[in-house]
C-alpha positions in Angstrom: 28.9 37.2 84.6 27.8 35.1 87.6 30.5 32.4 88.1 27.7 29.8 88.4 26.2 30.8 85.0 29.5 30.4 83.4 30.1 27.0 85.0 26.6 25.9 84.3 27.2 26.3 80.5 29.4 23.1 80.7 27.8 19.7 80.5 27.9 17.5 83.4 30.0 15.0 81.5 32.7 17.7 81.1 33.5 17.3 84.8 33.5 13.5 84.8 35.7 12.4 81.9 39.1 14.0 81.9 37.5 17.5 82.3 39.3 19.1 79.4 37.3 22.1 78.4 36.6 23.0 74.7 38.1 26.4 73.4 34.8 28.2 73.8 34.4 27.0 77.4 38.0 28.0 78.2 37.1 31.6 76.9 34.0 31.6 79.1 35.9 30.3 82.1 38.8 32.9 81.9 36.3 35.7 81.2 34.5 34.9 84.4 37.7 34.4 86.4 39.2 37.7 85.4 36.0 39.7 85.7 36.4 39.3 89.5 39.1 41.9 90.0 39.3 45.4 88.3 42.9 45.3 87.3 42.6 41.8 85.9 39.9 43.1 83.6 42.1 45.8 82.2 45.4 44.0 81.6 46.3 42.0 78.5 45.5 38.3 78.3 47.3 35.8 76.0 46.3 32.2 75.5 49.0 30.1 74.1 49.4 26.5 72.9 52.7 25.8 74.7 53.4 26.2 78.3 56.8 27.7 77.6 57.6 30.1 74.8 58.2 33.7 73.6 55.9 36.8 73.0 57.1 38.7 70.1 57.2 42.5 70.2 58.1 45.1 67.6 59.2 48.7 68.1 60.0 51.7 65.9 61.8 54.9 66.7 60.6 58.5 66.9 61.0 61.4 64.6 61.2 59.2 61.6 59.8 61.6 59.1 62.0 63.0 56.4 61.6 65.7 53.7 60.8 64.9 50.0 61.8 67.0 47.1 60.1 67.0 43.7 62.6 64.7 42.2 64.2 62.6 44.9 63.3 61.3 48.3 65.6 61.0 51.4 68.4 59.0 49.7 70.0 56.4 51.9 67.4 56.6 54.7 64.9 54.1 56.0 63.1 54.1 59.2 64.4 51.3 61.4 62.3 48.7 63.1 63.5 46.5 66.0 62.2 43.1 67.1 62.3 41.7 70.6 60.7 39.0 72.7 59.4 38.4 76.1 59.9 34.9 77.6 57.1 33.2 79.5 57.0 29.9 81.5 53.6 28.9 82.7 53.3 27.3 86.1 50.7 24.4 86.3 48.2 25.4 89.1 45.7 23.2 90.8 42.7 24.1 93.0 41.4 21.0 94.7 38.3 20.8 97.0 36.0 18.2 98.4 32.4 18.1 99.8 30.7 15.4 101.8 27.6 13.8 100.4 25.9 14.6 103.8 26.3 18.3 103.0 24.3 18.0 99.7 21.6 15.9 101.3 21.3 18.1 104.6 21.6 21.5 103.0 18.5 23.4 102.2 19.8 24.0 98.6 20.2 20.2 98.1 22.0 19.5 94.8 21.9 23.2 94.0 24.8 23.6 96.6 27.2 22.1 94.1 26.7 25.0 91.8 26.9 27.5 94.5 30.2 26.0 95.9 31.6 25.8 92.3 30.9 29.5 91.9 32.4 30.4 95.2 35.5 28.4 94.4 35.9 30.0 91.0 35.4 33.5 92.4 38.2 32.9 94.9 40.3 31.5 92.0 40.1 34.9 90.3 41.2 36.7 93.5 44.0 34.3 94.2 45.2 34.6 90.6 45.5 38.4 90.8 47.2 38.1 94.2 49.6 35.6 92.6 50.1 37.9 89.6 51.3 40.7 91.9 53.0 39.1 94.8 54.4 35.7 93.8 58.1 35.3 94.5 59.9 31.9 93.9 62.4 32.9 96.6 59.9 33.7 99.3 60.5 31.6 102.5 57.5 32.9 104.6 54.4 31.2 105.9 52.7 31.4 102.4 55.6 30.0 100.4 53.5 27.2 99.2 51.4 29.8 97.4 54.0 32.5 96.6 56.6 30.3 95.3 54.4 29.3 92.4 55.8 32.1 90.1 57.5 35.5 90.1 54.9 38.3 90.0 54.7 41.8 88.7 56.0 43.5 91.9 59.2 41.4 91.9 59.6 42.0 88.2 59.4 45.7 88.5 61.8 45.8 91.4 64.4 44.0 89.4 63.9 45.7 86.1 61.6 48.7 86.3 62.0 52.2 87.7 62.1 52.3 91.6 61.4 55.3 93.7 62.7 55.1 97.3 59.9 56.1 99.6 62.1 56.9 102.5 64.1 59.4 100.6 61.0 61.6 100.3 59.5 63.4 103.3 61.0 60.7 105.6 58.8 58.1 104.0 55.5 59.8 105.1 53.0 59.8 102.3 52.9 63.1 100.4 52.1 64.3 96.9 55.8 64.3 96.2 55.9 60.5 96.1 53.6 60.6 93.2 55.4 63.4 91.6 58.7 61.4 91.7 57.0 58.4 90.3 55.5 60.5 87.5 59.0 62.0 86.6 60.6 58.6 86.7 58.2 57.2 83.9 59.8 57.9 80.4 57.5 60.3 78.6 56.9 58.0 75.6 54.9 55.6 77.8 52.3 58.3 78.6 51.4 58.5 74.8 48.8 55.6 75.2 46.7 57.8 77.5 46.1 54.7 79.5 48.7 55.0 82.4 47.2 54.3 85.8 48.1 54.5 89.5 47.7 51.0 91.0 47.2 50.8 94.8 45.1 49.1 97.5 42.2 50.7 99.3 44.2 51.7 102.4 46.8 53.5 100.3 44.0 55.3 98.3 42.2 56.4 101.5 45.6 57.8 102.8 45.8 59.8 99.6 42.2 61.0 100.0 42.9 61.9 103.6 46.0 63.8 102.8 44.2 65.9 100.1 41.0 66.4 102.2 43.1 67.9 105.0 44.2 70.8 103.0 42.5 74.0 103.9 41.5 74.7 100.3 38.5 74.2 98.1 40.3 71.0 96.7 40.3 69.6 100.2 36.5 69.8 100.4 36.1 68.3 96.9 38.3 65.3 97.8 35.8 64.2 100.5 33.1 64.2 97.8 35.0 61.7 95.7 35.8 64.1 92.8 38.6 63.8 90.3 40.8 65.9 92.6 41.2 62.6 94.6 40.5 60.0 92.1 42.9 61.2 89.4 46.1 62.4 90.9 48.1 64.3 88.2 45.2 63.5 85.8 45.7 59.7 86.0 43.0 57.3 87.2 43.6 55.1 90.3 42.9 51.4 89.8 41.9 49.5 93.0 44.2 46.5 93.4 43.5 44.8 96.7 46.5 42.4 96.4 49.0 45.2 96.4 50.5 45.7 99.9 49.8 48.8 102.0 52.0 51.7 101.2 52.9 50.3 97.7 52.1 52.3 94.5 52.6 51.1 90.9 52.5 53.4 87.9 52.0 51.8 84.5 49.7 51.0 81.6 47.5 47.9 82.5 48.0 46.7 78.8 51.6 46.5 79.6 50.9 43.8 82.1 50.2 40.4 80.4 48.5 37.3 81.9 49.7 34.3 79.9 47.7 31.1 80.0 47.2 28.0 77.9 44.1 26.3 76.4 44.7 23.4 78.7 42.0 23.9 81.4 40.6 21.0 83.2 37.8 20.9 85.8 37.4 17.3 87.1 34.9 15.7 89.4 34.9 12.3 91.1 31.8 11.0 92.8 32.7 7.3 92.3 35.7 5.2 93.0 37.0 3.7 96.2 37.9 6.8 98.1 34.7 8.6 97.2 32.6 5.6 98.2 34.4 4.8 101.5 34.7 8.5 102.5 31.1 9.4 101.2 32.7 12.4 99.4 32.7 14.2 96.0 36.2 15.3 94.9 36.9 18.3 92.6 39.9 19.9 91.0 40.6 22.7 88.6 43.8 22.6 86.6 45.3 25.5 84.6 48.5 27.1 83.4 49.5 30.7 84.3 52.4 33.2 84.1 52.3 37.0 84.7 54.8 38.9 82.6 55.5 42.5 81.7 56.1 43.5 78.0 58.1 46.7 78.8 59.6 46.9 82.2 60.9 50.4 81.4 57.3 51.4 81.3 56.7 50.7 84.9 57.5 52.6 88.2 57.1 51.3 91.8 57.4 53.0 95.2 57.2 50.7 98.2 57.3 51.2 101.9 55.4 54.6 101.9 54.4 55.3 105.5 50.6 55.7 105.8 49.0 58.0 108.5 47.0 55.2 110.2 
């Protein structure tokens, strides 16, 4: 869906008075935002009423079947169920921008420029949200801390509670198939039963994998250059392109185990009147939303960071 088409489904009045979107508009807005990035399309989305709360989960054991005789069943036995929860705390996010009235009057698109800028901002919002979902870290003190401190993303959560494969302990850290084998072995077998486990990596890491396979003096090496499953599905699992994941980092997991929690409180506001707008001859815009990336089962995730790429 084109971002401008989604935004244009909202009446002009939605942007002027409070900007609170209706539930159907919220669905359209998030569908458009998360369609921007492949992984965001695949992972699970929950929209909650409260900004802080719990996500309930239920689990059962394995090998729970018992025998039954003609007269009696398995006396004293019942399959157990366990209930758990995943806590979430949404951060309130804001995307502000402003455009001068001169830009609208002097531009060849005229008033159509507003729709184009709105679409561009919303597209970037989708990219920034996926970046935030993977890389945010409330303890980061670098140049981008104003952005990264907004939450704690999936990479940090997996480092602290998932399975971690040390890249430097394998082939001196240089990328090899053994890194992927180690990750595969670190994943508990039960999480493969969904048939939806994927490799998550950025384009540079993926190309390094393809280069490594294609350099082999075998038929598989030639096939890798043609983009066949030999390169696209290591160990039979698809690769998902995640541009926000750093070079040399690979994550193994089921995308449905990664949850994007948001609320129904989405506001898109516009001010073309008022003292500042008049004196500065500007239009002011802001988009407000709540967001928190969580993982349902950290035991179903594996990460390997710091892999040395060949370029």
